[in-house]
FINU-280823 format. One record per residue (C-alpha): residue in one letter; y, z, x. Coordinates in pm, whole numbers, plus 50000, padded with zeros to 5 digits. Example, Ala and Ser with C-alpha at 12.3 -4.5 7.8 and 13.67 -1.06 7.14 Angstrom:
% FINU-280823
  resn      y      z      x
     A  49550  50780  51230
     S  49894  50714  51367
//
This chain:
% FINU-280823
  resn      y      z      x
     X  93767  45385  83743
     X  93374  45349  83850
     X  93178  45620  83732
     X  92897  45812  83946
     X  92585  45994  83783
     X  92530  46329  83820
     X  92276  46534  83760
     X  92190  46930  83730
     X  91928  47179  83847
     X  91824  47166  83504
     X  91740  46794  83482
     X  92052  46739  83276
     X  92312  46431  83393
     X  92641  46334  83288
     X  92859  46045  83401
     X  93197  46142  83596
     X  93465  45938  83788
     X  93386  45827  84152
     X  93548  46072  84390
     X  93501  46364  84139
     X  93433  46728  84381
     X  93222  47033  84288
     X  93500  47229  84172
     X  93580  46981  83859
     X  93235  46972  83744
     X  93250  47313  83784
     X  93552  47352  83524
     X  93349  47082  83282
     X  93054  47336  83270
     X  93244  47647  83187
     X  93569  47890  83305
     X  93273  48160  83420
     X  93095  47879  83643
     X  93463  47755  83760
     X  93542  48122  83873
     X  93248  48204  84038
     X  93217  47864  84271
     X  93227  47887  84593
     X  93054  47625  84751
     X  92826  47294  84623
     X  92521  47194  84723
     X  92515  46816  84707
     X  92152  46639  84716
     X  92047  46876  84955
     X  92355  46934  85183
     X  92608  47198  85094
     X  92929  47081  85083
     X  93316  47294  85033
     X  93411  47229  84676
     X  93673  46983  84769
     X  93443  46737  84878
     X  93439  46423  84666
     X  93149  46291  84562
     X  93126  45893  84566
     X  92769  45831  84468
     X  92556  45903  84225
     X  92430  46308  84326
     X  92221  46581  84194
     X  92424  46878  84287
     X  92384  47250  84238
     X  92727  47498  84194
     X  92661  47734  84419
     X  92777  48133  84385
     X  92759  48478  84588
     X  92513  48549  84344
     X  92269  48257  84574
     X  92190  48267  84928
     X  92340  47938  84964
     X  92710  48131  84858
     X  92591  48404  85120
     X  92564  48171  85416
     X  92906  47967  85279
     X  93112  48289  85324
     X  93000  48433  85619
     X  92975  48132  85758
     X  93375  48141  85676
     X  93431  48463  85815
     X  93245  48352  86134
     X  93569  48101  86170
     X  93725  48376  86154
     X  93603  48636  86401
     X  93644  48278  86670
     X  94017  48276  86581
     X  94077  48629  86601
     X  93911  48649  86939
     X  94076  48306  87078
     X  94408  48512  86935
     X  94365  48797  87169
     X  94140  48631  87420
     X  94333  48273  87546
     X  94065  48059  87734
     X  93790  48209  87565
     X  93526  47907  87483
     X  93355  47875  87179
     X  93016  47771  87101
     X  92834  47819  86725
     X  92835  48089  86451
     X  92625  48072  86229
     X  92491  48282  85905
     X  92263  48479  85941
     X  92098  48787  85674
     X  92359  49043  85584
     X  92588  48879  85792
     X  92680  48639  86047
     X  92741  48596  86462
     X  92954  48366  86705
     X  92853  48309  87072
     X  93177  48309  87306
     X  93209  48271  87707
     X  93453  48531  87758
     X  93656  48488  88107
     X  93624  48904  88179
     X  93316  49082  87997
     X  93416  49226  87666
     X  93265  49593  87544
     X  93176  49758  87205
     X  93522  49928  87216
     X  93651  49654  87182
     X  93546  49537  86837
     X  93800  49717  86621
     X  94109  49521  86755
     X  93905  49171  86745
     X  93855  49339  86373
     X  94181  49400  86343
     X  94290  49087  86456
     X  94080  48928  86172
     X  94250  49110  85856
     X  94594  49000  86056
     X  94492  48661  86020
     X  94295  48648  85671
     X  94593  48626  85458
     X  94710  48322  85608
     X  94403  48133  85533
     X  94322  47938  85191
     X  94116  47634  85166
     X  93928  47423  85447
     X  94124  47106  85531
     X  93841  46877  85649
     X  93944  46580  85885
     X  93675  46343  86039
     X  93765  46229  86437
     X  93634  46026  86664
     X  93436  46149  86959
     X  93707  46110  87229
     X  93968  46286  86969
     X  93690  46594  86927
     X  93663  46637  87308
     X  94019  46569  87345
     X  94009  46918  87171
     X  93760  47095  87347
     X  93846  46930  87726
     X  93747  47248  87904
     X  93472  47366  87665
     X  93120  47186  87796
     X  92913  47393  87506
     X  93156  47207  87233
     X  93131  46876  87460
     X  92744  46905  87437
     X  92729  46934  87063
     X  92975  46634  86973
     X  92748  46412  87188
     X  92453  46554  87011
     X  92552  46501  86678
     X  92681  46150  86804
     X  92390  46023  86900
     X  92205  46121  86590
     X  92490  45935  86388
     X  92664  46183  86246
     X  93031  46214  86171
     X  93246  46450  86339
     X  93428  46674  86138
     X  93646  46946  86239
     X  93797  47215  85968
     X  94121  47414  85958
     X  94249  47691  85761
     X  94568  47849  85835
     X  94646  47807  86208
     X  94236  47756  86335
     X  94015  47463  86372
     X  93680  47423  86503
     X  93434  47162  86515
     X  93196  47197  86205
     X  92981  47060  85988
     X  93107  47232  85673
     X  92962  47438  85369
     X  93277  47694  85387
     X  93364  47899  85071
     X  93646  47735  84803
     X  93899  47906  84951
     X  93964  48265  85164
     X  94150  48369  84937
     X  93877  48525  84762
     X  93761  48755  85065
     X  93776  49096  85023
     X  93990  49232  85328
     X  93770  49540  85373
     X  93385  49355  85260
     X  93311  49294  85660
     X  93264  49491  85965
     X  93221  49381  86342
     X  92914  49615  86445
     X  92811  49504  86806
     X  92748  49309  87103
     X  92464  49150  87245
     X  92443  48884  87538
     X  92275  48553  87478
     X  92184  48221  87678
     X  92306  47897  87547
     X  92067  47745  87297
     X  91832  48026  87357
     X  91743  47889  87678
     X  91728  48167  87979
     X  91853  47863  88206
     X  92115  47795  88085
     X  92441  48017  88100
     X  92446  48355  87913
     X  92666  48399  87643
     X  92885  48716  87478
     X  92711  48736  87093
     X  92931  48930  86854
     X  92717  49048  86552
     X  92928  49114  86214
     X  92837  49234  85884
     X  92986  49042  85561
     X  92955  49090  85164
     X  93137  48950  84838
     X  93246  49360  84801
     X  93297  49641  85003
     X  93070  49830  84799
     X  92771  49619  84862
     X  92929  49648  85261
     X  92929  50025  85197
     X  92548  50014  85076
     X  92434  49805  85341
     X  92589  50021  85586
     X  92457  50353  85443
     X  92110  50197  85390
     X  92127  50098  85805
     X  92203  50458  85885
     X  91932  50621  85640
     X  91712  50342  85890
     X  91892  50464  86202
     X  91716  50805  86080
     X  91386  50608  86071
     X  91411  50382  86370
     X  91014  50399  86487
     X  91083  50370  86855
     X  91226  50702  86838
     X  90970  50832  86607
     X  90738  50714  86810
     X  90804  50850  87123
     X  90893  51170  86934
     X  90539  51204  86750
     X  90328  51119  87061
     X  90248  50806  86931
     X  90349  50481  87142
     X  90530  50431  87439
     X  90690  50099  87590
     X  90733  50053  87980
     X  90911  49835  88244
     X  90559  49784  88383
     X  90460  49577  88106
     X  90789  49436  87878
     X  90629  49322  87494
     X  90354  49511  87560
     X  90233  49839  87397
     X  90123  50149  87513
     X  89948  50324  87270
     X  89847  50729  87264
     X  89581  50935  87110
     X  89760  50971  86768
     X  89888  50596  86757
     X  89505  50478  86830
     X  89406  50706  86560
     X  89639  50547  86260
     X  89530  50219  86404
     X  89201  50276  86361
     X  89210  50419  86013
     X  89393  50132  85929
     X  89116  49884  86048
     X  88861  50130  85923
     X  89052  50095  85593
     X  89078  49720  85608
     X  88682  49685  85712
     X  88522  49879  85384
     X  88758  49695  85151
     X  88703  49337  85320
     X  88287  49421  85394
     X  88266  49469  85000
     X  88484  49138  84942
     X  88226  48879  85095
     X  88393  48920  85483
     X  88227  48876  85744
     X  88334  49016  86103
     X  88341  48826  86431
     X  88539  48857  86745
     X  88616  48559  86983
     X  88730  48538  87343
     X  89110  48614  87435
     X  89134  48313  87703
     X  89006  47951  87610
     X  89010  47618  87736
     X  89307  47382  87733
     X  89065  47180  87560
     X  89066  47368  87272
     X  89419  47390  87211
     X  89516  46996  87249
     X  89263  46962  86951
     X  89373  47167  86784
     X  89758  47073  86796
     X  89870  47419  86986
     X  89934  47229  87272
     X  90148  46951  87101
     X  90331  47182  86860
     X  90312  47567  87002
     X  90283  47520  87405
     X  90631  47698  87457
     X  90509  48003  87325
     X  90195  48027  87518
     X  90051  48199  87812
     X  89859  47963  88109
     X  89640  48077  88385
     X  89351  47884  88558
     X  88952  47951  88581
     X  88729  47784  88758
     X  89056  47530  88864
     X  89087  47408  88505
     X  89362  47517  88237
     X  89324  47776  88020
     X  89527  47941  87768
     X  89551  48290  87626
     X  89489  48295  87266
     X  89839  48232  87035
     X  89650  48207  86723
     X  89255  48277  86625
     X  89191  47973  86431
     X  89021  47766  86665
     X  88787  48054  86790
     X  88700  48111  86437
     X  88593  47716  86386
     X  88383  47704  86695
     X  88185  48065  86533
     X  88146  47833  86179
     X  88032  47541  86323
     X  87769  47707  86528
     X  87562  47619  86189
     X  87504  47370  85942
     X  87645  47556  85619
     X  87556  47446  85318
     X  87787  47394  84962
     X  87551  47739  84860
     X  87693  47924  85156
     X  88079  47873  85076
     X  88313  48027  85049
     X  88224  48185  85431
     X  88497  48436  85492
     X  88518  48499  85811
     X  88743  48798  85981
     X  88845  48896  86304
     X  89084  49183  86423
     X  89212  48892  86698
     X  89418  49021  86978
     X  89725  48729  87048
     X  89971  48663  87294
     X  90275  48496  87237
     X  90600  48403  87460
     X  90907  48601  87297
     X  91221  48591  87508
     X  91331  48938  87670
     X  91629  48986  87422
     X  91485  48957  87103
     X  91150  49218  87175
     X  91230  49521  86992
     X  90960  49765  86977
     X  90669  49745  86758
     X  90878  49473  86547
     X  90868  49169  86786
     X  90602  49216  87075
     X  90366  48968  87297
     X  90055  49079  87228
     X  89972  49242  86891
     X  89640  49185  86697
     X  89618  49005  86374
     X  89388  49105  86048
     X  89300  48766  86050
     X  89073  48570  85824
     X  88966  48147  85827
     X  88789  48148  85479
     X  88547  47768  85469
     X  88538  47664  85105
     X  88510  47281  84905
     X  88766  47131  84727
     X  88671  47290  84389
     X  88698  47625  84563
     X  89030  47669  84667
     X  89196  47792  84474
     X  88984  48057  84310
     X  88931  48171  84652
     X  89342  48171  84666
     X  89329  48392  84369
     X  89104  48630  84513
     X  89310  48680  84877
     X  89625  48711  84636
     X  89479  49023  84423
     X  89312  49182  84736
     X  89667  49136  84941
     X  89812  49335  84593
     X  89518  49577  84629
     X  89621  49669  85032
     X  90027  49670  84867
     X  89958  49919  84616
     X  89774  50164  84870
     X  90085  50172  85051
     X  90280  50223  84781
     X  90442  49866  84855
     X  90659  49661  84603
     X  90647  49265  84674
     X  90830  48951  84650
     X  90660  48599  84733
     X  90733  48268  84928
     X  90589  47933  84909
     X  90687  47772  85217
     X  90620  47359  85184
     X  90584  47081  85442
     X  90782  47060  85793
     X  90951  46737  85910
     X  90722  46780  86184
     X  90381  46833  86040
     X  90006  46652  86088
     X  89786  46492  85846
     X  89827  46276  85529
     X  90110  46397  85231
     X  89897  46337  84979
     X  89660  46670  85143
     X  89961  46826  85184
     X  90056  46794  84832
     X  89702  46938  84718
     X  89753  47232  84933
     X  90103  47326  84783
     X  89989  47298  84436
     X  89718  47486  84465
     X  89954  47712  84576
     X  90145  47746  84339
     X  89895  47716  84020
     X  89659  48017  84194
     X  90029  48206  84183
     X  90120  48072  83818
     X  89792  48199  83696
     X  89879  48556  83877
     X  90228  48547  83690
     X  90394  48630  84000
     X  90746  48463  84028
     X  90770  48317  84379
     X  91085  48141  84593
     X  91035  47784  84722
     X  91101  47736  85052
     X  91107  47377  85113
     X  91014  47251  85462
     X  90964  47611  85603
     X  90530  47600  85602
     X  90319  47570  85964
     X  90250  47225  86088
     X  89905  47242  85934
     X  90016  47363  85661
     X  90183  47511  85328
     X  90153  47898  85291
     X  90220  48210  85037
     X  90439  48490  85240
     X  90429  48815  85105
     X  90753  49029  85132
     X  90718  49377  85087
     X  90976  49607  85046
     X  90995  49967  85168
     X  91116  50316  85059
     X  91530  50268  85173
     X  91514  49880  85036
     X  91425  49648  85323
     X  91174  49377  85319
     X  90950  49293  85562
     X  90720  48957  85569
     X  90370  49032  85625
     X  90107  48920  85416
     X  90067  48519  85443
     X  89799  48298  85300
     X  89816  47905  85473
     X  89556  47609  85312
     X  89496  47343  85610
     X  89315  47054  85523
     X  89395  46944  85922
     X  89190  47218  86146
     X  88909  47116  85985
     X  88944  46723  86068
     X  89033  46796  86407
     X  88714  46994  86478
     X  88527  46778  86265
     X  88390  47069  86053
     X  88127  46967  85841
     X  87886  47176  85510
     X  87607  46994  85323
     X  87712  46933  84966
     X  87482  46922  84678
     X  87413  46559  84706
     X  87296  46631  85070
     X  87563  46440  85209
     X  87810  46620  85463
     X  88166  46699  85376
     X  88474  46874  85571
     X  88541  47168  85407
     X  88914  47334  85346
     X  89043  47616  85572
     X  89259  47884  85388
     X  89418  48108  85709
     X  89472  48439  85568
     X  89653  48794  85708
     X  89749  49083  85499
     X  89901  49325  85759
     X  90010  49027  85974
     X  90067  49202  86307
     X  89898  49544  86298
     X  90135  49666  86560
     X  90450  49575  86326
     X  90263  49664  86010
     X  90248  50035  86167
     X  90601  50059  86321
     X  90730  49910  85886
     X  90486  50204  85842
     X  90649  50486  86059
     X  91023  50415  85901
     X  90910  50353  85566
     X  90720  50734  85592
     X  91013  50842  85788
     X  90704  50986  85999
     X  90552  51167  85745
     X  90247  50973  85722
     X  90017  51038  85373
     X  89786  51317  85476
     X  89461  50997  85455
     X  89694  50803  85769
     X  89792  51141  85948
     X  89696  51174  86337
     X  89665  51551  86239
     X  89619  51614  85863
     X  89666  52021  85936
     X  89768  52290  86159
     X  89641  52659  86126
     X  89916  52897  86262
     X  89827  53264  86358
     X  90080  53548  86280
     X  89912  53733  86573
     X  89583  53691  86841
     X  89355  53967  86666
     X  89341  53685  86367
     X  89237  53359  86617
     X  88880  53442  86479
     X  88968  53404  86146
     X  89175  53083  86192
     X  88865  52941  86427
     X  88650  52975  86103
     X  88874  52801  85895
     X  88937  52553  86175
     X  88578  52495  86167
     X  88559  52465  85799
     X  88825  52225  85725
     X  88649  51980  86005
     X  88286  52022  85870
     X  88477  51825  85597
     X  88622  51539  85854
     X  88959  51662  85840
     X  89163  51644  86174
     X  89279  52018  86285
     X  89473  52133  86540
     X  89497  52560  86595
     X  89799  52698  86732
     X  89701  53047  86887
     X  90015  53075  87129
     X  90188  53409  87147
     X  90524  53252  86997
     X  90701  53380  86657
     X  90580  53219  86345
     X  90892  53088  86256
     X  90863  52894  86618
     X  90563  52812  86544
     X  90654  52615  86215
     X  90941  52409  86384
     X  90714  52309  86610
     X  90444  52176  86335
     X  90737  52019  86104
     X  90885  51805  86408
     X  90551  51695  86418
     X  90578  51601  86096
     X  90209  51787  86010
     X  90138  51745  85658
     X  89952  52057  85649
     X  90079  52389  85794
     X  89842  52678  85740
     X  89944  53053  85845
     X  89707  53337  85884
     X  89763  53676  85873
     X  89615  54031  85782
     X  89620  53953  85431
     X  89456  53575  85437
     X  89203  53738  85682
     X  89114  54009  85373
     X  89135  53822  85143
     X  88994  53530  85281
     X  89247  53286  85193
     X  89574  53090  85350
     X  89919  53036  85336
     X  89982  52678  85281
     X  90309  52477  85376
     X  90400  52106  85277
     X  90594  51844  85434
     X  90823  51901  85141
     X  90888  52227  85257
     X  90661  52411  84944
     X  90460  52680  85041
     X  90182  52873  84855
     X  90002  53193  84930
     X  89660  53296  84880
     X  89508  52947  84832
     X  89105  52973  84927
     X  88984  52779  85113
     X  88705  52571  84964
     X  88970  52477  84664
     X  89208  52363  84979
     X  88928  52134  85103
     X  88874  51963  84744
     X  89223  51901  84684
     X  89294  51784  85025
     X  88991  51563  84999
     X  89069  51393  84666
     X  89444  51328  84816
     X  89264  51144  85088
     X  89030  50964  84847
     X  89290  50860  84639
     X  89532  50785  84894
     X  89847  50909  84765
     X  90152  50937  84947
     X  90261  51337  84861
     X  90049  51635  84902
     X  90044  51911  84609
     X  89841  52214  84541
//
């Protein structure tokens, strides 16, 4: 029998008989791995454990500890969902059902609309079908055979034509009585699926292939995990997240609003603007200390600039356009070209580098109406954008400085984070050797800072690889915010130069970076992270003074003036309501400090202090309170204790 060589992730290799599959390879490595194996990666492609391997290959055995293993589980369950829908609603047209984070979805065209009240019935049908399923049987078919199977389904026929034009083999996968057009990547057996480890959650409208001009479909979303325990934990987290919904808190706390007159564009109210400005003020002070210079560039720029930058070719579908003096202009989706024009106004020497140009740049990007979501997905947002011009010798050291600065920022908000590197995508600008230098610089910088990172092959921007920082909030969710990108391409496209020590002109490298990312989105994350209970330094109103009766109004005003002399943000509530009523009102507004004054306080020149965690301390002198508050603000503590 002919032999093939199989190479494992650790670099070791071994000969096996041609036609062996992932399951048998896992068994040869060890019984534990064979028991846990759910799929296999063959030369970068996810496949079923039963698939035969007929040539020398690099393989990786996949378990539920891997993202690919979870994706295989979720993709397999998407088949089960489609089977349940087809049994429950005959005549429905199936389209696609990919895995997504924490679950999967499947898009259908129903004869008659369904509602979320129908989901329990579909979920029940899935559980009825599941015990009849086991392995997925693969069958290669011709175009004619595939189209015959889907003769009344124009969506599947479009996919069949697309796959065949690319030269892909058409395959059907069958488990139980259900068969579907599929590229594969399922778990080893549906017998390992826990009946209580998945849940249908909601439905939404979705356009076929994400194009508004195409038919609208019904998307059924689901959660799925290897165990019921993991599903329950996730559902508990979602329940907690619901209580923290920034859209609800944003309205309750009078921070921002969203209006039909401007979908995807946020209306910030005075309290919301206070927090936005506090975030900018903090950022400005830190960046000034670290050698950054602030600039501002126009929002609308000529089409020729975006053609030169490559955005017109690579990013046009996400841009807004207008005409000025009968010429084409675009609303900027990114800040980099404007920053480059500022740098080019002067011929800098090597002594001037690194040159760190920072901008709180307002950008606009077109998003489909269906994906807009509060502050998290908008059409207009502000980036704390910086473009750092360096020579090759400075590149790695500057990346390290940006990593350190990012770490400083996230510690100020109490965020842990993890890091990912995204490398050259399929569609890219420039030379491969430049990409290799950029990718190596990013990796070496992380290694020198001893930061663990995950590799995302092919997920870089079209002009350069990047480091992404994913912060973790207090209920365990992660959010991608900071990015560091190394760019050899833009400086070449714009013919950017500096003068080196030898007197000759050279092209610098640009490091693009953001830390907040989108300030609006970061604000939304903070609202949910703190559940609206902002720490003192960020709270739009830091203290509210409540009077027990009108005769204490004058003393309350004196306390207010004393606090305001120390730049504290204070309100006075002298309404003729009960103290309990006024306390409740302040708590609903999540004001960090509620100060009560009455006869005892006026006589002793003190205040009663109630904190957000509902602890009360009586007889606090104003000067003592101010000292404690200022110390808390300076150290940016998350909680206030006195």
